[in-house]
N, C-alpha and C positions, 0 to 999 in steps of 0.2 A: 321311695328308697327304704328298705328295711334296715332297722338298726342292727349293727353288728353285735353278735352275742359275745359277752365278756367271758374270758376263761374262768372256769370254776375255781373257787378259792382265792384268797388274797395273795399278794406278792410274797409275804412271809411264808405262807404254806407252800407255795411253789418252790421257794428257795430251799425250804427244809427238805422237800422231796428230792430236789436235785442233789443236795448234800448227802442224803441217805444213799442215793445211787452211787455217789462218789465214794462213800465210806465202804461200799461193797466192791469197789473196783480194784482189781488186782494190782494195777499200776500205782494207784493211790497208796495201797498198802505197802508196796515195795519202796516207794518214795518216803513214806512215813518211817519205815524201818531204817532206811539209809539216814533219815533225819535224826532218829534217836542215836544212831552210832556217831554221826557227825557232832551232835551236841555233846555227847559223852567224850569224844576225843578232845574237843575244845576245852571243856572244863577240867579234864584230866591233865591237859597241858598247862593250864593256868595253875593248877595245884602243884604240878611237878616243878614248874619254874619258881613258885613261891617256896617250895620245900628246899630247893637248891639255895635260894637266897637265905633261908633260915639257917642252913648248915654252913653258909659261907663258901659254897662251892659254885659260885656264879649264879646263874638264874636271875630273876627279877620279879618284882611285885607288880603284876600287870593285870589287865582285864581281858575280856574275850577278844577284843580287837587286837591287843598285843599278842595274844596267842596266834591269831591269824597271821600276823606279821612274822612270827617265829616259824610257822609252818612253811611259808613261802621261801624262807632262806635255807631250807633243808634240801638234800639231794632229791631231785624230781619234785621239788616243792610246788611248782606251778600246777603240775598235774594233780598232786594230792590236794592242794587248796581248791582247785576246780571241782573235785569230787566232793569236798566238804561244802562248797557253796551250793551245789545241787542238793546235797543232803539237808542243808539248812532251809533251803526253799521248800523241800519236801516236808520238813518238820512244821514250817509255818503253814503250809497247805493243810496238814493234818489238824493243827490247832483250829483253823477256820472251819474245817469239816466238823470237828467236835463241837464248836460253838453253834453251828447251824443244825446238824443232824442229831446231836445229843445222844451218841451211842452209849454213854455211861448213865443215861437216864437221870440226869440232874433235875429235870422237870421244868415247869414254867412258872413256879412260884417265885417269890422275890429272891430267895437264896439261890435257886437254880439259875435264874436270869443273870444274877451278879456273877456267878461262877462261869457261865457261858460267855459273858462279856469279857471276863478276865482271860478266857482262852483266846478270844479274838484279839485282844490287846497283846497277848503273848505272841500270837502269830505275827503281828506287826513288828514286834521287837526282833524276832528271828528273821523275818523277811529283810529288815534293815541290815542285820548282821550279815546275811547272805549277800546283799548288795555290796556291802563293804568288802567282802571276800572277792567278789567279782572285780571291783575296782583295783584291789591289790594285785590280782592276777594280770589285769590289763595295764597296770602301772599308771593309773589315772587318779590315785588317791588312796584313801583308806588309813591315813595316819590317825594319831590320837585325836579324839573329838571332844569338844567342850559342850556337847549338846545338852547335858544335864545342867550345866551352869547357865547356858543360854536360856533354856525354858524356865529355869528358876528365876533368872533376872526378869524375864517377861512377866512371870506371875507376880513377883514382888512389886512390879511397877503398876499393878492393878489396884483398884480399891479393895481394901481388906486383904491385900496380897500376902502380908506376913501371916495372917491367920490361915490363909489357904495353904501356904507352903508348910506351915507348922502342922496343919491337919494331915497333909500328905506324909510328912515325916512320921507322925503318930501311926498312920495306917501302915507304913512300911515296917515300923517296929512291930505292929500287930501281926503283920505277915511273917515276921521273923519268929514270933512266938507260935504262930500256926505251923511253921516248919518243925518246931520242937514237938508240937502236938502230933503232927503226922509221923514224926520219927518214933514217938512213944507208942502210938496206936498201930503203926505199921499196916494201915489199911491199903497201902499200895499193893500189897500181896493180892488183893482182889482183882487187880488189872493184869495179872500175870497168868500164863498157862502153867499152873502149878502141876497139872497132871503130866506134863512133859519134862518136869524137873525132878532130879533125884533129891533125897532128903538133904544131902550135903549142899547141893546147889541152892535149894530153898533157904537153908540156914545162912549161907554166906551172902545170898542176895539180900536178905532181910538185914543182916549186919551192915552191908555196904550202904543200903538205902537209909538206914537209921543214922549212920555216921555222916553220910553225905548231906542229909536233910538238916542235921544238927549244925554242921559247918555253915550251910546256907543261912540257918537261923541267926548265927553269930554275925555273918556278913550283913544281912538285912538290918539287924539291930544297929550296927555301926553306921550304915548308910542313913537310916532313919534319924539317928542321933544328930548327924551333921546337917541333915535337912532342917531339923528343929533349931540348930545353932544358926543356920543361914537365915531362918525366919526371925529369930530373936535379934540378930545383929543387922538384919536387912542387907546381908552381904552374900551374893550368890557364889563368891569364891570359897565359901565354907563348904559347899557341896562336894561330896566325894562319891565316886563310883566304886566298882569292885576293886580296881587297882589301888585307889586311894584308901579304901577300907583296910586292905591288906597292909599298906604302908603304915597306917595308923596303929594297927595291931602290933606291928614290929617295933613301934616306938614306946610301947608300954613296958612296965617292969616285967622282966623275964620275957621280953618281946620275942626273942628267937624261939622259945618254947611255945608261946601262944601262936605265933605265925606258923610254926612247924605243925602244930596240932590241927589248925584250921586247914593248912595245905593238904595234910593227909586226908582230911574230910572231903576236900574238893576233889582229890584224886578218886576217893571212894565214890563220890557222886558221879564222876565221869564214868567209872567202871560200871556203876549201877545202870546208867543209861545205855551203855553198850550191851549189857545183859538184856535190857528191855528191847533192844533192836531184834533180839532173837525170840524172846518169850512174851513180849507184850501182846495182849489181846487187842487186835485192830480189826475194825470192820464189822464188829458184832454189836447189835443193838439190844 
């Protein structure tokens, strides 16, 4: 009996080839663009609700899941949320394609691998959010989740758990500073089809991107701070997500102004992603 010939290349190479084919697929591109628009809509709504709360005009300080709950209560909400769910799945798919196919050419060195792993992790986050949207549409769940507190409690229960949670908090703060760096450098322009944009569109897109990334930097800084607090006190109840971070900002001196400023930034971030749905370079290696 002759031994079977093994396929050429290892599993990783084959996965990368499949991902590159997916990156060039028209339907993957369409799903990705829908995903950018869906993510933008969710963040813009989070910002709008926070801005209303800052102005005392209703609204609420909530996270992305709270935004999904708001969408479903609107006229034609179930249909709109179903479309958002499909978009979020599309966004998650594109992040996984980015991780495997590396269309932005991040490379296979340590920095490139870490970035691509972050894309894959980000895909898991948005796949989970998409699943939450599906549950809300079906009426089978999707309420506020304490997942962050749950995994923090799990980590704190491990040997050196406080150090681990504290390290994660420091990394989240570092990610916040990186958002500020991205806002300053505006390298996100390289991912846009600038040749298809007018000068005014380019100018406003950069302004929206910088303002949105800066707001995200503030939010990440607050979330990281409370992670460190949870580590110091060995108390997972100290952990706060996006909604908790906004609530914390509102409780500071001049809280309404601070919350309102960050809320405008989150709206800008959402609009920036909606712009990306049209002008983002997708499927090019």
